[in-house]
One Martini backbone bead per residue (centre of mass of N, CA, C, O) as a GRO file, in nm:
protein
  139
    1UNK     BB    1   9.527   9.252   7.459
    2UNK     BB    2   9.442   9.563   7.427
    3UNK     BB    3   9.412   9.843   7.256
    4UNK     BB    4   9.467  10.146   7.242
    5UNK     BB    5   9.247  10.444   7.212
    6UNK     BB    6   9.493  10.660   7.250
    7UNK     BB    7   9.564  10.774   6.932
    8UNK     BB    8   9.679  10.881   6.659
    9UNK     BB    9   9.539  11.113   6.425
   10UNK     BB   10   9.381  11.291   6.138
   11UNK     BB   11   9.235  11.490   6.290
   12UNK     BB   12   9.125  11.805   6.342
   13UNK     BB   13   9.215  12.060   6.562
   14UNK     BB   14   9.025  12.285   6.469
   15UNK     BB   15   8.768  12.125   6.479
   16UNK     BB   16   8.773  12.057   6.770
   17UNK     BB   17   8.778  12.341   6.886
   18UNK     BB   18   8.524  12.448   6.737
   19UNK     BB   19   8.339  12.215   6.907
   20UNK     BB   20   8.342  12.386   7.145
   21UNK     BB   21   8.086  12.517   7.314
   22UNK     BB   22   8.241  12.689   7.519
   23UNK     BB   23   8.397  12.985   7.447
   24UNK     BB   24   8.603  12.987   7.677
   25UNK     BB   25   8.717  12.702   7.631
   26UNK     BB   26   8.787  12.749   7.342
   27UNK     BB   27   9.005  12.982   7.404
   28UNK     BB   28   9.176  12.823   7.594
   29UNK     BB   29   9.245  12.596   7.387
   30UNK     BB   30   9.388  12.793   7.179
   31UNK     BB   31   9.598  12.896   7.377
   32UNK     BB   32   9.723  12.622   7.449
   33UNK     BB   33   9.804  12.533   7.169
   34UNK     BB   34   9.991  12.778   7.109
   35UNK     BB   35  10.176  12.735   7.358
   36UNK     BB   36  10.274  12.443   7.304
   37UNK     BB   37  10.384  12.503   7.025
   38UNK     BB   38  10.591  12.709   7.089
   39UNK     BB   39  10.756  12.528   7.295
   40UNK     BB   40  10.795  12.256   7.116
   41UNK     BB   41  10.766  12.282   6.778
   42UNK     BB   42  10.497  12.131   6.739
   43UNK     BB   43  10.250  11.973   6.600
   44UNK     BB   44   9.931  11.922   6.641
   45UNK     BB   45   9.759  11.622   6.772
   46UNK     BB   46   9.524  11.390   6.755
   47UNK     BB   47   9.408  11.189   7.049
   48UNK     BB   48   9.169  11.079   6.939
   49UNK     BB   49   8.876  11.283   7.000
   50UNK     BB   50   9.002  11.490   7.271
   51UNK     BB   51   9.318  11.510   7.220
   52UNK     BB   52   9.604  11.734   7.232
   53UNK     BB   53   9.918  11.660   7.090
   54UNK     BB   54  10.280  11.661   7.173
   55UNK     BB   55  10.440  11.449   7.069
   56UNK     BB   56  10.633  11.132   7.141
   57UNK     BB   57  10.636  10.834   7.352
   58UNK     BB   58  10.753  10.566   7.513
   59UNK     BB   59  10.606  10.283   7.690
   60UNK     BB   60  10.641  10.081   8.005
   61UNK     BB   61  10.505   9.846   8.195
   62UNK     BB   62  10.563   9.613   8.426
   63UNK     BB   63  10.349   9.411   8.269
   64UNK     BB   64  10.453   9.494   7.951
   65UNK     BB   65  10.310   9.717   7.850
   66UNK     BB   66  10.297   9.902   7.541
   67UNK     BB   67  10.372  10.233   7.385
   68UNK     BB   68  10.225  10.544   7.303
   69UNK     BB   69  10.273  10.890   7.392
   70UNK     BB   70  10.236  11.196   7.476
   71UNK     BB   71  10.418  11.441   7.608
   72UNK     BB   72  10.191  11.652   7.551
   73UNK     BB   73   9.858  11.784   7.664
   74UNK     BB   74   9.502  11.839   7.581
   75UNK     BB   75   9.159  11.913   7.705
   76UNK     BB   76   8.838  12.061   7.621
   77UNK     BB   77   8.639  12.026   7.868
   78UNK     BB   78   8.352  12.100   8.018
   79UNK     BB   79   8.481  12.118   8.331
   80UNK     BB   80   8.780  12.143   8.183
   81UNK     BB   81   9.120  12.196   8.148
   82UNK     BB   82   9.325  11.929   8.037
   83UNK     BB   83   9.646  11.842   8.150
   84UNK     BB   84   9.931  11.668   8.001
   85UNK     BB   85  10.262  11.611   8.136
   86UNK     BB   86  10.312  11.822   8.408
   87UNK     BB   87  10.243  11.601   8.635
   88UNK     BB   88  10.467  11.455   8.888
   89UNK     BB   89  10.302  11.421   9.118
   90UNK     BB   90  10.490  11.514   9.391
   91UNK     BB   91  10.753  11.640   9.270
   92UNK     BB   92  10.573  11.930   9.153
   93UNK     BB   93  10.342  12.046   9.338
   94UNK     BB   94  10.425  12.337   9.406
   95UNK     BB   95  10.421  12.450   9.115
   96UNK     BB   96  10.130  12.377   9.055
   97UNK     BB   97   9.996  12.533   9.299
   98UNK     BB   98  10.120  12.815   9.210
   99UNK     BB   99   9.912  12.880   8.965
  100UNK     BB  100   9.637  12.832   9.139
  101UNK     BB  101   9.339  12.731   9.014
  102UNK     BB  102   9.370  12.387   9.081
  103UNK     BB  103   9.370  12.050   8.980
  104UNK     BB  104   9.456  11.712   9.063
  105UNK     BB  105   9.586  11.412   8.939
  106UNK     BB  106   9.770  11.141   8.840
  107UNK     BB  107   9.853  11.331   8.553
  108UNK     BB  108   9.668  11.578   8.593
  109UNK     BB  109   9.543  11.912   8.498
  110UNK     BB  110   9.291  12.126   8.634
  111UNK     BB  111   9.125  12.397   8.448
  112UNK     BB  112   8.873  12.635   8.441
  113UNK     BB  113   9.066  12.897   8.405
  114UNK     BB  114   9.314  13.088   8.280
  115UNK     BB  115   9.245  13.349   8.465
  116UNK     BB  116   9.327  13.180   8.744
  117UNK     BB  117   9.623  13.188   8.640
  118UNK     BB  118   9.974  13.169   8.596
  119UNK     BB  119  10.104  13.182   8.292
  120UNK     BB  120  10.411  13.191   8.332
  121UNK     BB  121  10.422  12.945   8.501
  122UNK     BB  122  10.300  12.753   8.295
  123UNK     BB  123  10.517  12.795   8.082
  124UNK     BB  124  10.742  12.675   8.260
  125UNK     BB  125  10.612  12.400   8.312
  126UNK     BB  126  10.609  12.317   8.015
  127UNK     BB  127  10.903  12.358   7.951
  128UNK     BB  128  11.021  12.156   8.162
  129UNK     BB  129  10.867  11.900   8.076
  130UNK     BB  130  10.972  11.898   7.783
  131UNK     BB  131  11.269  11.866   7.848
  132UNK     BB  132  11.270  11.627   8.038
  133UNK     BB  133  11.137  11.426   7.838
  134UNK     BB  134  11.327  11.467   7.595
  135UNK     BB  135  11.589  11.374   7.741
  136UNK     BB  136  11.450  11.068   7.797
  137UNK     BB  137  11.313  11.078   7.479
  138UNK     BB  138  11.455  11.062   7.216
  139UNK     BB  139  11.413  11.042   6.857
   0.00000   0.00000   0.00000
């Protein structure tokens, strides 16, 4: 079985955010980093080359594969700000869609611009996800 590629690194979060080419996406990334850090109380950590993560938790798939994954995170990608850990498939889809202009994936939330969404609702979604995940995976 191969080792996971997305693991915590010692790379600089500040350097990563500074390297985002689109100034608007860079500002959105900086805003998301500050917001997640405020809510979680955790220091941001680079997971692989392009994901900023907060906290960690163990996972285990039915097939036996185990590892660690961030509790919450984001990536300032070229096409969208991608958020991890907030979208619980269909369970909280109404809350996710109430944010505004977003797209969803299997466990990701894609936001073109933070200006297009309801930031207080996003803050509540982040807070709820953090509390729920931490209560199931205390360190």
